[in-house]
C-alpha positions in Angstrom: -105.0 -5.2 -23.9 -102.8 -2.9 -25.8 -99.5 -1.6 -25.2 -98.3 1.7 -26.9 -94.8 2.3 -27.8 -92.9 3.8 -24.5 -89.9 6.2 -24.9 -90.6 9.0 -27.0 -87.1 10.7 -26.6 -83.7 9.6 -25.1 -84.0 12.3 -22.2 -87.0 10.3 -21.3 -85.5 7.0 -21.6 -82.7 7.8 -19.4 -85.3 9.0 -16.6 -87.1 5.9 -16.8 -84.3 3.6 -17.2 -82.8 5.2 -14.0 -86.0 4.8 -12.1 -85.9 0.9 -13.0 -82.2 0.7 -12.1 -83.2 2.6 -8.7 -86.2 0.2 -8.1 -84.0 -2.7 -8.6 -81.5 -1.9 -5.8 -83.0 -4.0 -3.9 -82.0 -7.7 -2.3 -82.5 -9.1 -5.5 -79.3 -6.6 -6.8 -77.1 -7.4 -3.8 -78.1 -11.1 -4.5 -77.0 -10.9 -7.8 -73.9 -9.1 -7.4 -72.8 -11.0 -4.4 -72.6 -15.1 -4.4 -70.9 -17.6 -1.8 -69.2 -19.0 -4.5 -68.6 -19.0 -8.1 -71.4 -20.1 -10.2 -70.4 -22.6 -12.9 -72.8 -24.5 -15.4 -74.2 -24.3 -18.7 -77.6 -23.8 -20.5 -80.0 -26.8 -20.1 -82.4 -27.9 -22.8 -84.1 -31.0 -22.0 -87.0 -30.2 -24.3 -84.4 -30.9 -27.2 -83.8 -34.1 -26.4 -84.7 -36.8 -29.4 -88.7 -37.4 -29.6 -89.6 -40.9 -30.0 -93.6 -40.8 -30.7 -95.4 -41.5 -27.7 -92.3 -42.7 -25.9 -90.8 -39.2 -25.7 -91.9 -37.9 -22.3 -90.5 -41.2 -20.7 -87.4 -40.7 -22.6 -86.7 -37.1 -21.9 -87.6 -37.9 -18.0 -85.0 -40.8 -17.9 -82.5 -38.3 -19.9 -83.3 -35.7 -17.1 -82.4 -38.0 -14.1 -79.2 -38.8 -16.1 -78.4 -35.6 -17.0 -79.0 -34.2 -13.6 -76.7 -37.0 -12.1 -74.0 -36.0 -14.7 -74.1 -32.6 -13.6 -73.9 -33.5 -9.9 -71.3 -35.6 -10.2 -69.5 -33.0 -12.4 -70.0 -30.3 -9.7 -72.3 -28.0 -11.9 -73.7 -25.8 -9.5 -76.2 -23.6 -12.2 -78.2 -23.9 -15.3 -80.1 -21.4 -17.5 -83.5 -22.6 -18.9 -86.7 -22.1 -20.8 -85.6 -18.9 -23.0 -85.8 -20.3 -26.2 -89.2 -22.2 -26.5 -92.3 -19.6 -26.3 -94.0 -22.4 -28.2 -93.8 -24.8 -25.4 -94.9 -22.4 -22.1 -97.9 -21.2 -24.6 -98.5 -23.7 -27.5 -102.0 -21.9 -28.2 -103.1 -18.0 -27.6 -103.7 -17.9 -23.8 -103.1 -21.5 -23.0 -100.2 -21.6 -20.8 -98.1 -25.1 -19.6 -95.7 -25.1 -17.1 -95.6 -29.2 -16.0 -92.6 -29.6 -18.8 -90.6 -27.1 -16.9 -91.9 -27.7 -13.1 -90.4 -31.2 -13.3 -86.9 -29.7 -14.6 -87.0 -27.1 -12.0 -87.8 -29.2 -9.3 -84.7 -32.1 -10.4 -82.3 -29.3 -10.4 -83.5 -27.7 -7.3 -83.5 -31.2 -5.4 -79.9 -31.7 -6.6 -78.9 -28.2 -5.4 -78.2 -26.7 -8.8 -79.4 -23.3 -9.2 -81.8 -22.1 -12.2 -81.8 -18.9 -13.8 -84.9 -18.7 -16.1 -85.1 -17.0 -19.4 -88.0 -15.0 -20.6 -88.7 -16.6 -24.0 -89.4 -13.6 -26.3 -86.4 -13.7 -28.8 -88.4 -16.1 -30.8 -92.0 -16.1 -31.5 -94.1 -19.2 -31.9 -95.8 -20.1 -35.5 -99.7 -19.3 -34.3 -98.7 -15.8 -33.4 -96.7 -15.6 -36.7 -99.8 -16.3 -38.5 -102.8 -14.4 -36.6 -100.6 -11.4 -36.5 -98.1 -11.2 -39.3 -97.6 -7.5 -38.7 -95.4 -8.4 -35.4 -92.8 -9.5 -37.7 -90.1 -7.2 -39.3 -90.4 -5.1 -42.1 -86.7 -4.9 -43.1 -85.2 -1.8 -44.8 -86.5 -1.6 -48.5 -89.7 -3.6 -48.3 -92.8 -2.5 -49.8 -95.5 -0.6 -47.3 -98.0 -2.3 -48.5 -98.2 -5.8 -49.6 -94.8 -6.5 -48.7 -93.3 -10.1 -47.8 -92.4 -10.7 -44.0 -91.3 -14.4 -43.0 -91.3 -16.6 -40.2 -88.0 -18.8 -39.7 -85.4 -17.0 -38.4 -85.3 -15.9 -34.3 -85.8 -12.3 -33.7 -87.5 -11.5 -36.7 -90.2 -9.2 -34.8 -90.6 -6.1 -34.3 -90.2 -5.6 -30.4 -92.4 -2.1 -30.4 -95.4 -3.8 -32.0 -98.2 -3.3 -29.5 -99.6 -6.6 -29.9 -96.2 -8.4 -29.4 -95.9 -6.4 -26.0 -99.3 -7.4 -25.1 -98.6 -11.1 -25.6 -94.8 -10.4 -23.6 -96.4 -8.8 -20.8 -99.0 -12.0 -20.4 -96.3 -14.4 -20.9 -93.6 -12.9 -18.7 -96.1 -11.9 -15.7 -97.7 -15.7 -15.6 -93.9 -17.3 -15.9 -92.5 -15.0 -13.3 -95.5 -15.3 -11.1 -95.3 -18.9 -11.4 -91.8 -19.7 -10.0 -91.4 -16.3 -7.5 -91.5 -18.7 -4.5 -89.4 -21.4 -6.0 -86.0 -21.2 -4.1 -84.3 -23.0 -6.8 -84.9 -19.9 -9.4 -82.2 -17.2 -8.5 -82.2 -15.1 -11.4 -84.3 -14.1 -14.8 -82.9 -13.5 -17.8 -84.9 -11.0 -19.8 -84.9 -12.0 -23.7 -81.6 -13.1 -25.2 -78.8 -11.2 -27.3 -81.4 -8.7 -27.8 -81.1 -6.1 -30.8 -83.2 -4.0 -33.1 -83.4 -6.9 -35.7 -83.4 -4.3 -38.5 -87.1 -3.3 -38.2 -88.8 -0.7 -40.5 -92.4 -1.3 -39.0 -94.7 1.6 -39.4 -94.5 1.7 -35.8 -91.1 2.0 -35.5 -90.8 4.9 -37.8 -93.9 6.7 -36.2 -91.9 6.6 -32.6 -88.9 7.8 -34.3 -91.0 10.8 -35.9 -91.9 11.3 -32.1 -88.7 11.4 -30.6 -87.7 14.2 -33.3 -90.3 16.2 -32.2 -89.5 16.0 -28.7 -85.3 16.8 -29.8 -86.2 19.3 -32.1 -88.6 21.9 -31.6 -89.7 22.4 -35.3 -88.8 20.8 -38.5 -86.9 24.0 -39.5 -84.8 23.3 -36.3 -83.9 19.9 -37.9 -83.4 21.2 -41.3 -80.6 23.9 -40.1 -79.1 20.6 -37.5 -78.8 18.0 -40.3 -78.3 20.3 -43.3 -81.2 19.3 -45.2 -81.2 21.6 -47.7 -78.3 19.6 -49.4 -80.4 17.9 -52.6 -83.5 20.0 -51.8 -84.5 17.5 -48.6 -85.7 20.0 -46.5 -88.8 18.5 -44.2 -91.8 21.3 -44.1 -93.9 19.6 -41.7 -93.5 16.7 -39.9 -96.3 14.8 -41.9 -93.7 15.1 -44.8 -91.0 13.4 -42.8 -89.3 10.8 -45.3 -88.9 7.2 -44.1 -85.2 6.0 -43.1 -84.9 3.1 -45.7 -82.9 5.0 -48.1 -81.9 7.9 -46.3 -78.6 9.8 -47.7 -78.5 12.3 -44.8 -75.8 11.4 -42.5 -77.4 13.2 -39.7 -80.5 10.9 -40.5 -78.5 7.8 -40.1 -76.9 8.5 -37.3 -80.2 9.7 -35.3 -81.9 6.6 -36.7 -79.1 4.5 -35.2 -79.7 5.9 -31.8 -83.3 5.3 -31.9 -82.5 1.7 -32.5 -80.5 1.8 -29.4 -83.2 3.4 -27.6 -86.0 0.9 -28.8 -83.6 -1.9 -27.4 -83.2 0.0 -24.0 -86.9 0.5 -23.7 -87.7 -3.0 -24.7 -85.5 -4.7 -22.0 -86.4 -1.8 -19.4 -90.1 -2.6 -20.3 -89.4 -6.7 -19.5 -87.1 -5.8 -16.6 -90.2 -4.0 -15.1 -92.5 -6.5 -15.4 -90.2 -8.9 -13.9 -89.5 -6.9 -10.6 -93.6 -6.4 -10.3 -93.6 -10.1 -9.7 -90.3 -11.6 -8.8 -89.5 -13.4 -5.7 -87.3 -11.1 -3.5 -84.1 -12.9 -4.3 -84.3 -13.0 -8.0 -82.3 -10.7 -9.9 -82.6 -9.5 -13.3 -80.2 -9.5 -16.0 -80.0 -10.0 -19.8 -77.4 -11.8 -21.8 -75.5 -8.9 -24.1 -74.8 -11.4 -26.7 -71.3 -9.9 -26.9 -70.5 -6.2 -26.3 -70.0 -3.3 -28.6 -72.8 -3.9 -30.9 -73.8 -1.3 -33.3 -77.3 -1.0 -32.5 -77.2 -1.3 -28.5 -76.3 1.1 -26.3 -74.5 -0.9 -23.4 -74.8 1.7 -20.6 -78.4 2.8 -21.0 -79.5 -1.0 -21.0 -77.5 -1.6 -17.8 -79.5 0.9 -16.0 -82.7 -1.7 -15.9 -80.2 -4.6 -15.0 -79.5 -5.7 -11.2 -76.5 -7.4 -12.9 -74.2 -8.0 -16.2 -74.5 -10.9 -18.0 -72.7 -11.2 -21.5 -72.1 -14.5 -24.0 -68.3 -14.2 -24.8 -67.5 -16.7 -27.8 -63.6 -16.6 -28.8 -60.9 -18.1 -30.3 -59.2 -21.6 -29.2 -56.6 -23.6 -30.2 -53.9 -22.1 -31.4 -56.1 -18.7 -31.3 -56.7 -19.0 -27.4 -55.1 -16.3 -26.2 -57.4 -14.5 -23.5 -57.3 -11.2 -25.2 -61.1 -10.9 -26.3 -62.1 -12.7 -23.2 -60.3 -9.5 -21.0 -61.6 -7.0 -23.5 -65.5 -8.2 -23.0 -65.1 -8.9 -19.2 -63.2 -5.1 -18.6 -66.3 -3.8 -20.7 -68.7 -5.7 -18.7 -67.4 -4.6 -15.1 -67.4 -0.8 -16.4 -70.9 -1.1 -17.1 -71.9 -1.2 -13.3 -68.4 -1.4 -11.8 -68.9 -4.5 -10.3 -69.1 -8.1 -10.8 -70.6 -9.7 -13.8 -71.9 -13.1 -15.2 -71.0 -15.0 -18.3 -73.9 -16.4 -19.5 -72.8 -18.5 -22.4 -69.2 -19.4 -23.8 -67.4 -22.0 -25.8 -67.9 -25.7 -24.7 -66.6 -27.8 -27.7 -66.8 -26.1 -31.1 -68.9 -23.1 -33.0 -70.9 -22.5 -35.9 -74.2 -22.7 -37.7 -72.5 -25.2 -39.9 -69.7 -27.6 -40.0 -67.0 -25.4 -41.6 -65.0 -23.9 -38.3 -65.2 -27.1 -36.1 -62.4 -26.2 -33.9 -62.5 -28.2 -30.4 -60.2 -26.6 -27.9 -56.9 -28.1 -26.6 -56.5 -30.1 -23.5 -56.5 -27.5 -20.7 -58.1 -24.8 -22.6 -61.6 -25.4 -21.1 -60.6 -24.5 -17.7 -58.1 -21.9 -18.6 -60.9 -20.2 -20.2 -62.8 -20.2 -17.1 -60.0 -18.7 -15.0 -59.5 -16.2 -17.8 -63.4 -15.0 -17.3 -62.8 -14.8 -13.0 -59.8 -13.0 -13.9 -61.8 -9.9 -15.2 -64.2 -10.1 -12.5 -66.8 -12.6 -13.6 -68.9 -14.8 -10.6 -70.4 -17.0 -12.9 -69.2 -19.3 -16.4 -72.0 -21.1 -18.1 -71.6 -22.9 -21.4 -73.9 -23.1 -24.4 -74.9 -25.6 -23.8 -75.2 -28.6 -21.9 -75.6 -31.3 -24.6 -75.4 -30.7 -28.4 -78.5 -30.6 -31.0 -79.7 -33.1 -33.0 -81.3 -30.8 -35.6 -81.6 -27.2 -36.6 -79.3 -24.2 -37.1 -77.2 -24.5 -34.4 -76.3 -28.9 -34.8 -72.9 -28.0 -34.8 -72.5 -25.6 -32.2 -71.7 -28.2 -29.7 -72.3 -28.5 -26.1 -70.2 -30.0 -22.8 -71.9 -33.4 -24.1 -71.6 -34.4 -27.8 -74.7 -35.8 -29.5 -73.7 -39.1 -28.1 -74.7 -37.7 -24.8 -72.2 -39.5 -22.8 -69.1 -38.2 -20.6 -66.2 -37.3 -23.1 -63.0 -35.6 -22.5 -64.5 -32.2 -22.6 -66.8 -33.2 -19.8 -63.9 -34.4 -17.7 -62.3 -31.1 -17.7 -65.4 -29.1 -17.0 -65.9 -31.3 -13.8 -62.0 -31.3 -12.9 -62.5 -27.3 -12.8 -66.0 -27.5 -11.0 -64.1 -29.3 -8.3 -61.5 -27.0 -8.2 -64.1 -24.3 -7.8 -66.0 -25.9 -5.0 -62.7 -25.7 -3.2 -60.9 -22.1 -4.3 -64.4 -20.5 -5.4 -64.7 -18.6 -2.4 -61.4 -17.0 -2.7 -62.1 -15.8 -6.0 -65.7 -14.4 -6.3 -66.5 -11.0 -5.8 -62.8 -9.7 -7.1 -62.5 -6.1 -7.2 -60.2 -4.3 -10.1 -58.9 -1.2 -9.6 -57.4 0.2 -12.8 -55.7 3.1 -13.7 -56.0 3.4 -17.3 -59.5 3.3 -19.5 -60.5 3.2 -22.7 -63.3 5.9 -23.7 -66.1 4.0 -25.8 -68.5 6.1 -28.3 -71.0 4.2 -29.8 -71.9 7.2 -32.1 -68.5 7.1 -33.3 -68.6 3.6 -34.2 -71.6 4.1 -36.3 -70.8 7.5 -37.3 -68.0 5.8 -39.0 -70.1 3.0 -40.6 -72.0 5.6 -42.4 -68.9 7.4 -43.3 -66.2 4.6 -43.3 -62.4 5.4 -44.0 -62.0 1.5 -45.1 -64.2 -1.1 -46.0 -63.8 -4.6 -44.2 -65.2 -7.9 -45.1 -68.2 -8.7 -43.0 -69.0 -11.8 -41.0 -68.6 -13.2 -37.7 -65.6 -14.5 -36.2 -64.9 -15.4 -32.5 -63.1 -13.1 -30.7 -63.5 -10.4 -33.5 -65.6 -7.5 -34.3 -66.8 -6.4 -38.0 -66.8 -2.9 -37.8 -63.5 0.1 -38.1 -64.2 1.4 -34.5 -64.4 -1.8 -32.7 -61.1 -3.2 -34.4 -59.6 0.3 -32.7 -60.9 -0.6 -29.8 -59.6 -4.1 -29.7 -56.1 -2.9 -30.7 -55.9 -0.4 -27.7 -57.1 -2.8 -25.5 -54.5 -5.5 -27.0 -51.6 -3.4 -26.4 -52.7 -3.0 -22.5 -53.6 -6.6 -22.1 -50.3 -7.7 -23.5 -48.6 -5.5 -21.3 -50.4 -6.6 -18.2 -51.8 -3.4 -17.6 -55.6 -3.8 -16.3 -58.1 -1.9 -18.4 -61.6 -0.2 -17.8 -64.1 1.8 -20.1 -65.3 5.2 -19.6 -68.8 5.8 -21.8 -68.9 9.0 -24.1 -72.4 10.0 -23.0 -71.8 9.8 -19.6 -73.4 12.5 -17.7 -70.2 12.5 -15.4 -67.7 12.1 -17.8 -65.3 14.7 -16.2 -65.2 13.0 -13.3 -64.8 9.5 -14.8 -61.8 10.2 -16.8 -60.5 11.8 -13.4 -60.0 8.4 -12.0 -57.7 7.5 -14.4 -54.1 8.3 -15.2 -54.2 7.4 -18.7 -56.9 7.3 -21.4 -56.9 5.7 -24.7 -59.5 7.0 -27.0 -60.4 5.5 -30.6 -61.7 7.5 -33.3 -64.1 9.9 -31.4 -65.6 10.9 -34.6 -68.9 12.3 -33.2 -68.6 14.6 -30.4 -70.1 17.4 -28.9 -68.1 20.4 -27.8 -68.8 19.2 -24.3 -67.3 16.1 -24.6 -64.2 17.5 -26.2 -63.9 20.1 -23.4 -64.1 17.4 -21.0 -61.1 15.5 -22.6 -59.1 18.9 -23.0 -59.7 19.6 -19.5 -58.4 16.1 -18.7 -55.3 16.6 -20.4 -54.5 19.9 -18.7 -55.6 19.0 -15.6 -52.4 16.3 -15.7 -54.2 13.3 -17.4 -52.2 11.3 -20.2 -54.1 10.8 -23.7 -53.4 8.6 -26.4 -55.7 9.7 -29.4 -56.6 8.1 -33.0 -57.0 10.1 -36.1 -60.7 11.6 -37.0 -61.3 12.4 -33.6 -63.2 15.8 -33.2 -63.9 15.8 -36.7 -67.7 15.7 -36.6 -70.3 17.4 -34.2 -73.2 15.4 -32.5 -75.4 15.3 -35.5 -72.6 13.9 -37.8 -71.9 17.1 -39.3 -68.0 17.8 -40.2 -67.1 21.3 -38.0 -66.5 24.6 -39.8 -63.5 25.1 -37.6 -60.5 24.0 -38.5 -59.6 20.6 -37.3 -59.2 19.1 -34.7 -61.6 21.6 -33.9 -62.1 22.0 -30.0 -59.2 19.9 -29.4 -56.7 22.0 -31.2 -55.1 23.4 -28.4 -54.8 20.3 -26.5 -53.6 18.5 -29.6 -50.7 21.3 -30.4 -51.5 21.3 -34.3 -54.3 21.6 -36.8 -54.8 20.0 -40.2 -56.8 20.9 -43.4 -56.1 17.8 -45.3 -56.0 14.2 -45.3 -55.7 11.0 -47.4 -56.4 7.1 -47.8 -53.0 5.3 -48.4 -53.2 3.1 -50.8 -50.2 1.0 -49.6 -49.2 0.6 -45.9 -46.3 3.4 -45.5 -42.9 2.9 -42.7 -42.3 5.6 -40.5 -39.0 7.5 -41.3 -36.2 5.9 -39.4 -37.9 3.3 -37.5 -38.0 5.4 -34.2 -40.0 3.0 -32.5 -37.7 -0.1 -33.4 -40.9 -1.9 -35.1 -38.8 -3.5 -37.7 -40.7 -5.4 -40.2 -43.9 -4.0 -38.5 -42.6 -0.3 -39.1 -46.1 0.6 -41.2 -49.2 2.6 -40.8 -52.0 1.9 -43.3 -55.3 3.3 -44.7 -55.5 6.9 -43.6 -52.9 9.8 -42.8 -53.8 13.7 -42.1 -51.6 16.4 -42.8 -50.4 18.0 -39.4 -49.4 21.6 -39.2 -47.6 21.5 -35.9 -48.3 24.6 -33.9 -46.9 23.7 -30.3 -46.8 19.9 -30.4 -43.6 17.5 -31.2 -43.5 15.4 -34.0 -42.4 11.6 -32.8 -42.5 10.2 -36.4 -42.7 11.1 -40.0 -44.0 9.1 -43.0 -41.2 7.7 -45.2 -42.4 8.8 -48.2 -41.4 11.7 -50.9 -44.8 13.3 -50.7 -46.5 12.5 -47.3 -42.8 12.6 -45.7 -43.5 16.4 -45.0 -46.1 15.8 -42.2 -45.8 14.3 -38.9 -47.8 10.8 -38.3 -47.7 10.8 -34.4 -47.4 13.8 -32.5 -46.7 14.5 -28.6 -48.2 17.6 -26.9 -47.9 18.9 -23.2 -50.9 20.5 -22.2 -51.5 22.1 -18.9 -50.0 19.2 -16.7 -51.0 16.6 -19.2 -49.8 15.2 -22.2 -51.4 13.9 -25.2 -50.2 11.3 -28.2 -51.9 11.9 -31.2 -51.8 9.2 -34.2 -52.8 10.7 -37.5 -52.6 7.3 -38.9 -53.7 3.7 -38.5 -50.7 2.3 -36.7 -49.6 -1.9 -36.9 -50.1 -3.8 -33.9 -46.5 -3.5 -33.1 -46.0 0.1 -33.4 -49.4 0.7 -31.3 -47.8 -1.8 -28.5 -44.7 0.6 -28.5 -46.8 4.0 -28.2 -49.3 2.5 -25.4 -45.7 1.2 -23.4 -44.1 4.5 -23.9 -47.2 6.3 -22.7 -47.7 3.9 -19.6 -43.9 4.5 -18.9 -44.7 8.6 -19.3 -47.5 8.1 -16.8 -45.8 6.0 -14.0 -47.9 3.0 -15.0 -45.0 0.5 -15.5 -44.0 -2.5 -13.4 -42.5 -6.0 -13.2 -45.9 -7.5 -14.7 -44.0 -5.8 -18.3 -41.3 -8.5 -18.0 -43.7 -11.6 -18.0 -43.1 -14.1 -20.9 -45.2 -13.0 -24.1 -47.5 -15.9 -23.4 -48.1 -15.4 -19.9 -50.8 -12.9 -18.8 -51.5 -11.5 -15.4 -54.2 -10.1 -13.5 -54.9 -8.3 -10.1 -57.4 -8.3 -7.7 -58.8 -8.1 -4.2 -60.7 -10.7 -2.8 -63.6 -10.6 -0.6 -61.3 -11.2 2.5 -59.3 -8.0 1.3 -56.3 -9.9 0.4 -54.5 -9.4 -3.2 -54.9 -12.2 -5.5 -52.7 -12.7 -8.8 -53.4 -14.6 -11.7 -50.5 -15.8 -13.9 -52.4 -17.4 -17.0 -50.1 -19.4 -19.7 -51.8 -19.1 -23.3 -49.0 -21.6 -24.7 -48.6 -25.2 -25.8 -45.2 -24.9 -24.1 -43.9 -24.2 -20.3 -43.2 -20.8 -19.0 -41.1 -19.6 -16.1 -41.1 -16.2 -14.6 -40.1 -14.6 -11.3 -42.9 -13.8 -9.0 -42.4 -9.9 -8.1 -45.3 -9.6 -5.3 -45.5 -10.1 -1.4 -45.4 -13.8 0.1 -48.7 -16.2 -0.3 -49.5 -19.5 -1.8 -51.0 -20.8 -4.9 -54.6 -21.7 -4.1 -54.6 -24.3 -6.9 -51.9 -26.3 -5.6 -51.9 -24.7 -1.6 -48.0 -24.4 -2.5 -46.5 -21.6 -0.6 -44.8 -18.4 -2.6 -42.0 -16.2 -1.5 -41.4 -13.2 -3.5 -38.7 -13.4 -6.6 -39.9 -17.4 -6.2 -39.4 -18.9 -9.8 -42.6 -20.0 -11.0 -43.4 -22.5 -13.6 -46.2 -22.9 -15.5 -47.2 -26.0 -17.6 -48.7 -25.4 -20.9 -52.5 -24.1 -21.0 -52.1 -23.8 -16.8 -52.1 -21.3 -14.7 -51.3 -20.4 -10.7 -53.6 -18.0 -8.7 -51.2 -16.5 -6.1 -53.4 -15.1 -2.9 -51.0 -12.9 -0.5 -50.8 -13.5 2.9 -53.1 -12.0 5.1 -51.8 -8.3 6.0 -50.1 -7.8 2.6 -52.6 -5.7 1.2 -51.6 -1.8 1.7 
């Protein structure tokens, strides 16, 4: 059976994804979004146990019994399994084996531990790679004929390949049908940390050309939109479309990133439809995003195919644990479907594909991290993984149990947390969060600024960070709000209801909106005119939806709302101070990297550069437009300056409270639980105790059952927290 490439255009993708989303609004979706208690557990791989020849089955069975006993004793309530070993499910082409997993699922079910099963499509078996090498990824620049494709790393396949899709369909249909009536299996995770995998295969390119044919009526229209007469690269006939491997057109490059996002969304919609056609009525569909804000994934489009969002959040520990990245990822995840979400993977012990970054958490940090995730709206926290692996790439990415497979310090802290959740989890699950501040997120702008960067950053993955400039702007904005204890949502640039989305918030922060059509910029200007408050970063409005620089004076359609124009800009070789330190930032009174030469029209300058040349232009401006206000940052601010600007904007928008007076290491998160009671999380990210005055209505600390009165002095131990539930009737 052959399966052809599905989605020819973005508009078609949106329609199909919407249909999938509608079909998923079932009992399974309700089950996914609402659990009786917080789910708490880990990924589990009994199949990875040490193999000692003929004794292996007995050893694994004994280990399974021991692991289930340890899980039950610890209070573990959920495991994720099966997503990584296609070779065991289908050891030969068409030969399926279930017994190895059946015994594990049965053991979990008997222990009352729920199971999320994964479709094991992200790592193909060797027999498939040998028989069908065309499935493997052809990377950019590889020869079209005779080019070497290699097997070894996971996620090395072309997910559009019809033969690969055929194998996926057969596998998923068989697995889901096999477990559809198993009460232990509550949901399906489709694939794993899905991306485009850098595939430049023939079928991927053919699909891209087909997409262009539907987006542009003729190649002449394409040439004009993309300015392809530059260097004489006009395309005269679709058959002459050049491949993307060494494309120089910024428009081509941007559209190729969109095609990668469409491929990811289509592949996951394909899997979601297969699961829905074969699952049980109470089994939900999700995928683990593998951290949000990836350049080749449009998370909002993927979300339309899911019953519930799930994400893998790996973060800094020891002195780097501050909860900021967990909060940003949680706020993003919650905003995708405006409801609760799942954490399918997070730190247990140490991380890394080698032993060069082994930093286990301090005492209390495992527990504090769980409540950090829950305070943003997570309904589940799972570790990767239960036990550490004894060989392979992730040997040092350690689980709850170390390589000796015995209870340890981490296990004890997990057990303490699990037993707390058994008691208070019903008060925490399904937390509803309503915020008045949002960040506008644009994956197009993220890619546009990678295609034409304003700075060059070192590459490489670090827990809790991103490696692209736009993402760092997002994190800086979010961090300023997080440190001010102000809750944050995300809105998405390509939402068909963007104007309505913006109107839900008093303040919107906009990282460099480098790529935007006129309609998007008009929606922002109208939001300000109608009374909204905006903080906007440099380069916003500079290029249109095709990554072509606008041929009207910058900032284009934003000019009236911003109150200035500019014609020139410069990189900054060295950081500059702002004249007179207007925001009292002291040693952090610095800007860097970029400066636009703003010419004021009706905006006012909030700060000028302290420099003999650049000093004639404002670095930060403020403009009243209609009933609202727009603050524009023409340069890249230090974190301290950004925090000052954000706090001033919060004050101007009437969004300040006692939460801004907490100790520096204490974060506060609000929400309403299922009983309609207000919850206040106070989390201490510090090795020293912290004391604060509780400013809200009377309640009790759920963790200790201690009564808490208004204005009571509360002391938090190092790496500890309180969760205060207001008394009944306190919510207005």
